[in-house]
C-alpha positions, 0 to 999 in steps of 0.5 A: 928854444926851451931846454928840451929842444936844445938837448934834442938839437945837440943830440941829433947834431952829434949823431948826424956828425958821427954818421957823416964821419963814419960814412965819408971814408966808405963813400970816398973809397967807393968813388975812388975805386969806381974811377980806378976801375973805369980808368983800367977798363978804358986803358984795356980797351985802348990796348986791345984796339991798338992790337987789332988795328992790323986787320983791314976795316970793313965798312957795312953799308945798310943803305943798299937797295933791297928787293921788297918781298911779295912784289914778284921782283917789281920793287926795291927799297933803300933806307933814306932817313931814320928818325931818332926813336921813330920810323924810317923812310925809304926810297922806292924804285922799280927793279926793272929799271923803268923810271917811275913816279915812286922815285920822286917821293919817300915812303914809310915801312907800312906796305900792303899788297892788294889785288888793285895795287900796292898800298903805300904810306907816302911821307909829305915831310922827312923832318922830325918836327913836321911828322907825322904827316902821311898820305895813304896812296895806292900804287898801280904798277901796270899804269905806273900811277900813284893815287892819294887816298887820304891824309893821316897825321899819326903813326898808328894807322891800319887798314881795317876793312876792304870792300868792293870799291872802298877802303876803311882806315883806322887811326889813333894818335895817342889821344883820340882815334878815328876811322876814314873811309875812302873810295878806290 
């Protein structure tokens, strides 16, 4: 190193050391205050929890059977599984107590009511590693019959067109999309 580089090296080293010596107490004080405030709020939370424990605890059940709207009190649903950061799957049953083919499967939240029947998203798997894997089905309530129309392997699908004897579904999996036309 030449003489000018050595001078710059020593000057920057002294500036760096000075900045560290000046800023270290500020950083250490902030850290100690942060830990102290966290400890204080934790202790306050524990104290408030002990004061409130005299009250009876209530358990909220979100997995109760609920009537599905627009079905004339025909179907009801119960949450079976919530996929983390994803959709929920449901168990369905008839509200009138008649055993149904719906009780053997799990369904997504996409339900479409049509004149022919009820369009459902039947899950073929409930494990998050196997998803998405759905059969789009139509349920005929009068005959208690579930007819599979097509298989779709993405969460983003919708019914795009209804014709006399066919349905068109559009889907998009984040990379590519498509359209499927099926006969009812």
